[in-house]
N, C-alpha and C positions, 0 to 999 in steps of 0.2 A: 764426469759429462752421468754417470747416474745416480752421485749425488746430486745437482742442477735436475733434475729427469723429476724424486724424492722431495728436496723443492720445493718444488712448484708444485703437483700434484700436495702436499702438505697443504699450502700455502688455497689454492684452489678447496679444497677440502673445508676450513679453518672460516674463507669468502662464502660458504656456503653452506654451512651455518651461521653463517650472522646476515643472512635475509631478509628477518622479521625482522633485526631493528629495523629492515629497509619500508618497514609497511607493507612493504608486496600481501597478501592476507593468500590463503592458499583455500581449496576450494572447502575443502570442508572446510577452512573456519569462517566463508561466506551461505554453509549450509547451514553451519550450526545459525550461524545469526538473524537469520533466514526464519528460521525455529521456532531459535524466540522472541521473536518480534510475533508470527504469528501467535504460541500462543498468551504471549503480553494479549493484541486483540481479542482476541477467543475471552479471557480471563474479563475482560473489559468491557464486551457486549454481559456474559451471562451478568455479571458484578451491574453493572444497569437494565437489567427481563429481557434486553432484548434476545429474541426469537434468533436460534441456529441462519436462518434462510437470509433472518435478517442480517444479522451481522454478514453471511460471505456478500450480498451484496450491497453492502456498505466497505467492502473493503475487495474490492474486487484483486487486485495486487494479490492479495495476505493468501498461503500456500494453503488450501482448507485442510489439506490431516495435523497442519500442526494449530489454527482455526481451532476446530472441533476438540480440539487435545485439550487446549488451555482450557475452550468454553467446560470442557465434559470433569478438569481438576477444580476446578474452580464454583459449577456446580457440585460435583459432590464437598467441598472444603462449605460453604455457603448449610447445606442438608447440617449437618456436623452438628457449626456453629449455628447454626439456627438461624443465620444471617440474614434479615429481610434486600431486598432489592433494592439499586439506592436507579430514582427517575431519574434522568435523564434533565437538565436544566435546560438544555439546545437544545430543543428538540425541534426548533421551522431550522433554524438552521441545518439540520442534519437529513430533514426534508428534500429541502433542497438540493444536497448531495447527493442526495438517491437517489435524484429527478438526471432522467437519461435526456444526453445535449440534440435529438431529434421535436425534446417539448420546450428546450430553448428558441430553435432555429423555426417549430411554426412560430412561434411568436411575434418572433420580431417578422415571419414574412404577412404577420395581420397588423403589423403592422403596415408596412407600405402598404397595405391595402387601404387603410384610413391617409392616404394619404393622396391629395387630391393629382389627376392625369394632367397634366400641358396641354394646356385645348390645339386644338387640330384645325386649320382651319384648309385644310383643301386647297386652297387656289394665291399662284403670289400673283406679288404684288408688285409689281415694274417703275 
């Protein structure tokens, strides 16, 4: 009976060690990925010559601390190597992405105001 328990405990330990193979990510892996994404966003914003505040506005879901760290690292790298900013090629598209949803709602409401209202007669014909 004791041998059976030892085998089961050993088998359970082996199965738990293989959890990474199943594609189940731990909280630590997710946090590291989120930080790396934020640093990449910050570095990209700095390379494009965007202000840090603009970067925060355009990337609301990114972790602000990671974005700042990436922006700062890229800033230091660009200063050391005397690299100039690269102007964004899609300026209009990023401006549209930065607009709040309320502006879109106002635009659709003004379109409704321009449509003619149906005529009301007030009297019913029999």
